[in-house]
Biotite code that builds the C-alpha atoms (Angstrom):
import biotite.structure as struc

atoms = struc.array([
    struc.Atom([0.000, 0.000, 0.000], chain_id="A", res_id=1, res_name="MET", atom_name="CA", element="C"),
    struc.Atom([1.279, 3.454, -0.985], chain_id="A", res_id=2, res_name="ARG", atom_name="CA", element="C"),
    struc.Atom([1.586, 6.061, 1.779], chain_id="A", res_id=3, res_name="PRO", atom_name="CA", element="C"),
    struc.Atom([-0.573, 9.174, 1.291], chain_id="A", res_id=4, res_name="THR", atom_name="CA", element="C"),
    struc.Atom([0.314, 12.728, 2.216], chain_id="A", res_id=5, res_name="LEU", atom_name="CA", element="C"),
    struc.Atom([-2.022, 14.805, 4.380], chain_id="A", res_id=6, res_name="PRO", atom_name="CA", element="C"),
    struc.Atom([-4.269, 17.119, 2.305], chain_id="A", res_id=7, res_name="ALA", atom_name="CA", element="C"),
    struc.Atom([-2.868, 20.255, 3.976], chain_id="A", res_id=8, res_name="ALA", atom_name="CA", element="C"),
    struc.Atom([0.697, 19.305, 2.976], chain_id="A", res_id=9, res_name="LEU", atom_name="CA", element="C"),
    struc.Atom([-0.344, 18.596, -0.636], chain_id="A", res_id=10, res_name="VAL", atom_name="CA", element="C"),
    struc.Atom([-2.101, 21.991, -0.791], chain_id="A", res_id=11, res_name="THR", atom_name="CA", element="C"),
    struc.Atom([0.985, 23.781, 0.571], chain_id="A", res_id=12, res_name="ALA", atom_name="CA", element="C"),
    struc.Atom([3.239, 22.066, -1.993], chain_id="A", res_id=13, res_name="ILE", atom_name="CA", element="C"),
    struc.Atom([0.896, 22.946, -4.890], chain_id="A", res_id=14, res_name="LEU", atom_name="CA", element="C"),
    struc.Atom([0.646, 26.579, -3.788], chain_id="A", res_id=15, res_name="LEU", atom_name="CA", element="C"),
    struc.Atom([4.410, 26.936, -3.600], chain_id="A", res_id=16, res_name="SER", atom_name="CA", element="C"),
    struc.Atom([4.835, 25.709, -7.186], chain_id="A", res_id=17, res_name="PHE", atom_name="CA", element="C"),
    struc.Atom([1.879, 27.588, -8.688], chain_id="A", res_id=18, res_name="SER", atom_name="CA", element="C"),
    struc.Atom([3.116, 30.849, -7.180], chain_id="A", res_id=19, res_name="GLY", atom_name="CA", element="C"),
    struc.Atom([6.144, 31.083, -9.488], chain_id="A", res_id=20, res_name="SER", atom_name="CA", element="C"),
    struc.Atom([4.579, 33.855, -11.612], chain_id="A", res_id=21, res_name="ALA", atom_name="CA", element="C"),
    struc.Atom([4.654, 37.000, -9.502], chain_id="A", res_id=22, res_name="MET", atom_name="CA", element="C"),
    struc.Atom([2.718, 40.165, -10.355], chain_id="A", res_id=23, res_name="ALA", atom_name="CA", element="C"),
    struc.Atom([5.132, 42.998, -10.945], chain_id="A", res_id=24, res_name="ASP", atom_name="CA", element="C"),
    struc.Atom([5.770, 46.236, -12.807], chain_id="A", res_id=25, res_name="THR", atom_name="CA", element="C"),
    struc.Atom([8.637, 46.636, -15.253], chain_id="A", res_id=26, res_name="LYS", atom_name="CA", element="C"),
    struc.Atom([9.645, 49.807, -17.111], chain_id="A", res_id=27, res_name="THR", atom_name="CA", element="C"),
    struc.Atom([11.614, 49.441, -20.359], chain_id="A", res_id=28, res_name="TYR", atom_name="CA", element="C"),
    struc.Atom([14.247, 51.779, -21.811], chain_id="A", res_id=29, res_name="SER", atom_name="CA", element="C"),
    struc.Atom([11.855, 52.823, -24.643], chain_id="A", res_id=30, res_name="ASN", atom_name="CA", element="C"),
    struc.Atom([9.327, 54.076, -22.066], chain_id="A", res_id=31, res_name="GLY", atom_name="CA", element="C"),
    struc.Atom([6.968, 51.096, -22.195], chain_id="A", res_id=32, res_name="ALA", atom_name="CA", element="C"),
    struc.Atom([5.686, 49.780, -18.868], chain_id="A", res_id=33, res_name="ARG", atom_name="CA", element="C"),
    struc.Atom([4.387, 46.293, -18.100], chain_id="A", res_id=34, res_name="TYR", atom_name="CA", element="C"),
    struc.Atom([2.035, 45.458, -15.226], chain_id="A", res_id=35, res_name="ASP", atom_name="CA", element="C"),
    struc.Atom([1.314, 41.808, -14.544], chain_id="A", res_id=36, res_name="GLY", atom_name="CA", element="C"),
    struc.Atom([2.794, 38.417, -13.770], chain_id="A", res_id=37, res_name="PRO", atom_name="CA", element="C"),
    struc.Atom([6.408, 37.754, -14.689], chain_id="A", res_id=38, res_name="MET", atom_name="CA", element="C"),
    struc.Atom([8.564, 34.648, -14.856], chain_id="A", res_id=39, res_name="VAL", atom_name="CA", element="C"),
    struc.Atom([12.350, 35.032, -14.947], chain_id="A", res_id=40, res_name="LEU", atom_name="CA", element="C"),
    struc.Atom([11.959, 38.781, -15.521], chain_id="A", res_id=41, res_name="GLY", atom_name="CA", element="C"),
    struc.Atom([9.681, 38.414, -18.579], chain_id="A", res_id=42, res_name="LYS", atom_name="CA", element="C"),
    struc.Atom([5.941, 39.070, -18.889], chain_id="A", res_id=43, res_name="PRO", atom_name="CA", element="C"),
    struc.Atom([4.152, 35.734, -18.583], chain_id="A", res_id=44, res_name="HIS", atom_name="CA", element="C"),
    struc.Atom([0.392, 35.420, -18.123], chain_id="A", res_id=45, res_name="GLY", atom_name="CA", element="C"),
    struc.Atom([-2.332, 38.030, -18.566], chain_id="A", res_id=46, res_name="VAL", atom_name="CA", element="C"),
    struc.Atom([-1.008, 41.556, -18.150], chain_id="A", res_id=47, res_name="GLY", atom_name="CA", element="C"),
    struc.Atom([-0.986, 45.105, -19.500], chain_id="A", res_id=48, res_name="THR", atom_name="CA", element="C"),
    struc.Atom([1.768, 46.722, -21.573], chain_id="A", res_id=49, res_name="MET", atom_name="CA", element="C"),
    struc.Atom([1.524, 50.521, -21.653], chain_id="A", res_id=50, res_name="HIS", atom_name="CA", element="C"),
    struc.Atom([3.152, 51.708, -24.895], chain_id="A", res_id=51, res_name="LEU", atom_name="CA", element="C"),
    struc.Atom([5.320, 54.854, -25.137], chain_id="A", res_id=52, res_name="PRO", atom_name="CA", element="C"),
    struc.Atom([2.927, 56.656, -27.522], chain_id="A", res_id=53, res_name="GLY", atom_name="CA", element="C"),
    struc.Atom([-0.033, 56.300, -25.173], chain_id="A", res_id=54, res_name="GLY", atom_name="CA", element="C"),
    struc.Atom([-1.394, 53.025, -26.524], chain_id="A", res_id=55, res_name="GLY", atom_name="CA", element="C"),
    struc.Atom([-1.724, 49.793, -24.629], chain_id="A", res_id=56, res_name="SER", atom_name="CA", element="C"),
    struc.Atom([-1.972, 46.033, -24.945], chain_id="A", res_id=57, res_name="TYR", atom_name="CA", element="C"),
    struc.Atom([-4.038, 43.964, -22.541], chain_id="A", res_id=58, res_name="VAL", atom_name="CA", element="C"),
    struc.Atom([-3.824, 40.219, -22.916], chain_id="A", res_id=59, res_name="GLY", atom_name="CA", element="C"),
    struc.Atom([-1.694, 37.139, -22.810], chain_id="A", res_id=60, res_name="GLY", atom_name="CA", element="C"),
    struc.Atom([2.086, 36.916, -22.694], chain_id="A", res_id=61, res_name="PHE", atom_name="CA", element="C"),
    struc.Atom([4.341, 33.864, -22.888], chain_id="A", res_id=62, res_name="VAL", atom_name="CA", element="C"),
    struc.Atom([8.061, 34.360, -22.227], chain_id="A", res_id=63, res_name="ASN", atom_name="CA", element="C"),
    struc.Atom([7.735, 38.087, -22.936], chain_id="A", res_id=64, res_name="GLY", atom_name="CA", element="C"),
    struc.Atom([5.873, 37.704, -26.263], chain_id="A", res_id=65, res_name="GLU", atom_name="CA", element="C"),
    struc.Atom([2.243, 38.632, -26.978], chain_id="A", res_id=66, res_name="LEU", atom_name="CA", element="C"),
    struc.Atom([0.574, 35.218, -27.144], chain_id="A", res_id=67, res_name="THR", atom_name="CA", element="C"),
    struc.Atom([-3.078, 34.240, -26.762], chain_id="A", res_id=68, res_name="GLY", atom_name="CA", element="C"),
    struc.Atom([-6.056, 36.565, -26.806], chain_id="A", res_id=69, res_name="HIS", atom_name="CA", element="C"),
    struc.Atom([-5.399, 40.281, -26.467], chain_id="A", res_id=70, res_name="GLY", atom_name="CA", element="C"),
    struc.Atom([-6.426, 43.809, -27.376], chain_id="A", res_id=71, res_name="ARG", atom_name="CA", element="C"),
    struc.Atom([-4.014, 46.469, -28.607], chain_id="A", res_id=72, res_name="ILE", atom_name="CA", element="C"),
    struc.Atom([-5.058, 50.106, -28.956], chain_id="A", res_id=73, res_name="VAL", atom_name="CA", element="C"),
    struc.Atom([-3.271, 52.765, -31.072], chain_id="A", res_id=74, res_name="ASP", atom_name="CA", element="C"),
    struc.Atom([-0.975, 50.261, -32.736], chain_id="A", res_id=75, res_name="GLY", atom_name="CA", element="C"),
    struc.Atom([1.068, 50.766, -35.873], chain_id="A", res_id=76, res_name="GLN", atom_name="CA", element="C"),
    struc.Atom([-1.261, 51.203, -38.861], chain_id="A", res_id=77, res_name="GLY", atom_name="CA", element="C"),
    struc.Atom([-4.428, 50.349, -36.972], chain_id="A", res_id=78, res_name="PHE", atom_name="CA", element="C"),
    struc.Atom([-6.374, 52.014, -34.195], chain_id="A", res_id=79, res_name="LYS", atom_name="CA", element="C"),
    struc.Atom([-7.471, 48.875, -32.344], chain_id="A", res_id=80, res_name="THR", atom_name="CA", element="C"),
    struc.Atom([-6.906, 45.153, -32.819], chain_id="A", res_id=81, res_name="TYR", atom_name="CA", element="C"),
    struc.Atom([-8.592, 42.474, -30.775], chain_id="A", res_id=82, res_name="GLU", atom_name="CA", element="C"),
    struc.Atom([-7.887, 38.815, -31.331], chain_id="A", res_id=83, res_name="GLY", atom_name="CA", element="C"),
    struc.Atom([-5.256, 36.134, -31.246], chain_id="A", res_id=84, res_name="GLN", atom_name="CA", element="C"),
    struc.Atom([-1.491, 36.628, -31.059], chain_id="A", res_id=85, res_name="PHE", atom_name="CA", element="C"),
    struc.Atom([1.350, 34.122, -31.432], chain_id="A", res_id=86, res_name="VAL", atom_name="CA", element="C"),
    struc.Atom([4.941, 35.114, -30.604], chain_id="A", res_id=87, res_name="ASN", atom_name="CA", element="C"),
    struc.Atom([4.159, 38.825, -30.861], chain_id="A", res_id=88, res_name="GLY", atom_name="CA", element="C"),
    struc.Atom([2.262, 38.652, -34.177], chain_id="A", res_id=89, res_name="TYR", atom_name="CA", element="C"),
    struc.Atom([-1.435, 38.831, -35.006], chain_id="A", res_id=90, res_name="ARG", atom_name="CA", element="C"),
    struc.Atom([-2.164, 35.202, -35.823], chain_id="A", res_id=91, res_name="HIS", atom_name="CA", element="C"),
    struc.Atom([-5.566, 33.462, -35.860], chain_id="A", res_id=92, res_name="GLY", atom_name="CA", element="C"),
    struc.Atom([-8.949, 35.167, -35.622], chain_id="A", res_id=93, res_name="SER", atom_name="CA", element="C"),
    struc.Atom([-9.052, 38.902, -35.090], chain_id="A", res_id=94, res_name="GLY", atom_name="CA", element="C"),
    struc.Atom([-10.760, 42.248, -35.648], chain_id="A", res_id=95, res_name="LYS", atom_name="CA", element="C"),
    struc.Atom([-8.972, 45.466, -36.605], chain_id="A", res_id=96, res_name="ALA", atom_name="CA", element="C"),
    struc.Atom([-10.274, 49.019, -36.660], chain_id="A", res_id=97, res_name="TRP", atom_name="CA", element="C"),
    struc.Atom([-7.844, 50.995, -38.859], chain_id="A", res_id=98, res_name="HIS", atom_name="CA", element="C"),
    struc.Atom([-6.860, 54.651, -38.555], chain_id="A", res_id=99, res_name="LEU", atom_name="CA", element="C"),
    struc.Atom([-8.336, 55.404, -42.013], chain_id="A", res_id=100, res_name="ASN", atom_name="CA", element="C"),
    struc.Atom([-11.768, 54.100, -40.927], chain_id="A", res_id=101, res_name="GLY", atom_name="CA", element="C"),
    struc.Atom([-11.517, 50.636, -42.517], chain_id="A", res_id=102, res_name="ASP", atom_name="CA", element="C"),
    struc.Atom([-12.608, 47.604, -40.484], chain_id="A", res_id=103, res_name="TYR", atom_name="CA", element="C"),
    struc.Atom([-11.394, 44.021, -40.955], chain_id="A", res_id=104, res_name="TYR", atom_name="CA", element="C"),
    struc.Atom([-12.633, 40.851, -39.320], chain_id="A", res_id=105, res_name="GLU", atom_name="CA", element="C"),
    struc.Atom([-11.137, 37.494, -40.158], chain_id="A", res_id=106, res_name="GLY", atom_name="CA", element="C"),
    struc.Atom([-8.008, 35.387, -40.109], chain_id="A", res_id=107, res_name="GLN", atom_name="CA", element="C"),
    struc.Atom([-4.403, 36.525, -39.681], chain_id="A", res_id=108, res_name="TYR", atom_name="CA", element="C"),
    struc.Atom([-1.105, 34.752, -40.219], chain_id="A", res_id=109, res_name="LYS", atom_name="CA", element="C"),
    struc.Atom([2.262, 36.236, -39.222], chain_id="A", res_id=110, res_name="ASP", atom_name="CA", element="C"),
    struc.Atom([0.729, 39.708, -38.665], chain_id="A", res_id=111, res_name="ASP", atom_name="CA", element="C"),
    struc.Atom([-1.003, 39.839, -42.097], chain_id="A", res_id=112, res_name="LYS", atom_name="CA", element="C"),
    struc.Atom([-4.554, 39.189, -43.261], chain_id="A", res_id=113, res_name="ARG", atom_name="CA", element="C"),
    struc.Atom([-4.503, 35.585, -44.395], chain_id="A", res_id=114, res_name="HIS", atom_name="CA", element="C"),
    struc.Atom([-7.437, 33.208, -44.897], chain_id="A", res_id=115, res_name="GLY", atom_name="CA", element="C"),
    struc.Atom([-11.125, 34.100, -44.854], chain_id="A", res_id=116, res_name="GLU", atom_name="CA", element="C"),
    struc.Atom([-12.138, 37.614, -43.908], chain_id="A", res_id=117, res_name="GLY", atom_name="CA", element="C"),
    struc.Atom([-14.391, 40.613, -44.396], chain_id="A", res_id=118, res_name="ALA", atom_name="CA", element="C"),
    struc.Atom([-13.006, 44.079, -45.137], chain_id="A", res_id=119, res_name="LEU", atom_name="CA", element="C"),
    struc.Atom([-15.335, 47.041, -44.798], chain_id="A", res_id=120, res_name="LEU", atom_name="CA", element="C"),
    struc.Atom([-13.776, 50.147, -46.334], chain_id="A", res_id=121, res_name="TYR", atom_name="CA", element="C"),
    struc.Atom([-14.438, 53.593, -44.892], chain_id="A", res_id=122, res_name="SER", atom_name="CA", element="C"),
    struc.Atom([-16.154, 54.655, -48.155], chain_id="A", res_id=123, res_name="ASP", atom_name="CA", element="C"),
    struc.Atom([-18.770, 51.875, -47.752], chain_id="A", res_id=124, res_name="GLY", atom_name="CA", element="C"),
    struc.Atom([-17.213, 49.371, -50.178], chain_id="A", res_id=125, res_name="THR", atom_name="CA", element="C"),
    struc.Atom([-17.261, 45.810, -48.783], chain_id="A", res_id=126, res_name="ARG", atom_name="CA", element="C"),
    struc.Atom([-15.130, 42.756, -49.589], chain_id="A", res_id=127, res_name="TYR", atom_name="CA", element="C"),
    struc.Atom([-15.862, 39.236, -48.368], chain_id="A", res_id=128, res_name="PHE", atom_name="CA", element="C"),
    struc.Atom([-13.484, 36.435, -49.251], chain_id="A", res_id=129, res_name="GLY", atom_name="CA", element="C"),
    struc.Atom([-9.928, 35.194, -49.170], chain_id="A", res_id=130, res_name="GLN", atom_name="CA", element="C"),
    struc.Atom([-6.662, 36.945, -48.328], chain_id="A", res_id=131, res_name="PHE", atom_name="CA", element="C"),
    struc.Atom([-3.068, 35.800, -48.812], chain_id="A", res_id=132, res_name="VAL", atom_name="CA", element="C"),
    struc.Atom([-0.125, 37.618, -47.187], chain_id="A", res_id=133, res_name="ASP", atom_name="CA", element="C"),
    struc.Atom([-2.241, 40.724, -46.595], chain_id="A", res_id=134, res_name="GLY", atom_name="CA", element="C"),
    struc.Atom([-3.660, 41.019, -50.138], chain_id="A", res_id=135, res_name="ALA", atom_name="CA", element="C"),
    struc.Atom([-7.096, 40.171, -51.533], chain_id="A", res_id=136, res_name="VAL", atom_name="CA", element="C"),
    struc.Atom([-6.223, 36.889, -53.271], chain_id="A", res_id=137, res_name="THR", atom_name="CA", element="C"),
    struc.Atom([-8.445, 33.901, -54.092], chain_id="A", res_id=138, res_name="GLY", atom_name="CA", element="C"),
    struc.Atom([-12.238, 33.739, -54.251], chain_id="A", res_id=139, res_name="LYS", atom_name="CA", element="C"),
    struc.Atom([-14.085, 36.807, -53.096], chain_id="A", res_id=140, res_name="GLY", atom_name="CA", element="C"),
    struc.Atom([-16.896, 39.269, -53.553], chain_id="A", res_id=141, res_name="ARG", atom_name="CA", element="C"),
    struc.Atom([-16.493, 43.063, -53.694], chain_id="A", res_id=142, res_name="LEU", atom_name="CA", element="C"),
    struc.Atom([-19.597, 45.226, -53.378], chain_id="A", res_id=143, res_name="ILE", atom_name="CA", element="C"),
    struc.Atom([-19.061, 48.877, -54.295], chain_id="A", res_id=144, res_name="LYS", atom_name="CA", element="C"),
    struc.Atom([-21.120, 51.760, -52.924], chain_id="A", res_id=145, res_name="THR", atom_name="CA", element="C"),
    struc.Atom([-22.893, 52.199, -56.297], chain_id="A", res_id=146, res_name="ASP", atom_name="CA", element="C"),
    struc.Atom([-24.110, 48.569, -56.120], chain_id="A", res_id=147, res_name="GLY", atom_name="CA", element="C"),
    struc.Atom([-21.566, 47.153, -58.590], chain_id="A", res_id=148, res_name="THR", atom_name="CA", element="C"),
    struc.Atom([-20.535, 43.612, -57.600], chain_id="A", res_id=149, res_name="VAL", atom_name="CA", element="C"),
    struc.Atom([-17.298, 41.870, -58.599], chain_id="A", res_id=150, res_name="HIS", atom_name="CA", element="C"),
    struc.Atom([-17.480, 38.215, -57.621], chain_id="A", res_id=151, res_name="GLU", atom_name="CA", element="C"),
    struc.Atom([-14.853, 35.701, -58.581], chain_id="A", res_id=152, res_name="GLY", atom_name="CA", element="C"),
    struc.Atom([-11.092, 35.370, -58.477], chain_id="A", res_id=153, res_name="MET", atom_name="CA", element="C"),
    struc.Atom([-8.634, 37.959, -57.162], chain_id="A", res_id=154, res_name="TRP", atom_name="CA", element="C"),
    struc.Atom([-4.855, 38.180, -57.146], chain_id="A", res_id=155, res_name="GLU", atom_name="CA", element="C"),
    struc.Atom([-2.861, 40.797, -55.213], chain_id="A", res_id=156, res_name="ASN", atom_name="CA", element="C"),
    struc.Atom([-6.044, 42.885, -54.815], chain_id="A", res_id=157, res_name="SER", atom_name="CA", element="C"),
    struc.Atom([-6.744, 42.848, -58.585], chain_id="A", res_id=158, res_name="THR", atom_name="CA", element="C"),
    struc.Atom([-10.019, 41.385, -59.882], chain_id="A", res_id=159, res_name="TYR", atom_name="CA", element="C"),
    struc.Atom([-9.330, 38.646, -62.459], chain_id="A", res_id=160, res_name="LEU", atom_name="CA", element="C"),
    struc.Atom([-12.921, 37.762, -63.325], chain_id="A", res_id=161, res_name="GLY", atom_name="CA", element="C"),
    struc.Atom([-15.600, 35.223, -62.449], chain_id="A", res_id=162, res_name="PRO", atom_name="CA", element="C"),
    struc.Atom([-14.483, 31.953, -60.837], chain_id="A", res_id=163, res_name="ALA", atom_name="CA", element="C"),
    struc.Atom([-14.151, 29.063, -63.285], chain_id="A", res_id=164, res_name="GLN", atom_name="CA", element="C"),
])
């Protein structure tokens, strides 16, 4: 028969190991400030990174990299992004509100639109379809503000014609 440890001792052991991520504040040389759990001096867990220009990121970190679900405000080229990150890049499902008024909802890969998505332009034009490396590429449908519809194949944001 195997000996068993008292429940209080097991709880104390588990708490000592689970407490390895300590909440902290770290200020970086570029002016950014991180508030949240850290492991070995790096953000790890759900925290907030205050960016030098006044923006912020709230979400997951793994070994100092944006990873998991998060929301970044006043980022580079977009006003707000909410969605998945992997190793610091937008990757997976996400939504982006751009500075020029455009709105995108769909898939990302390596920080670029990639996969299925919907792009609503600030002028009212709408595109629903596929993206590759940030460009409208593959099957898609563009609906212009005057009602004109281009449905079919696209390559590097150029309409090629109806799908075969």
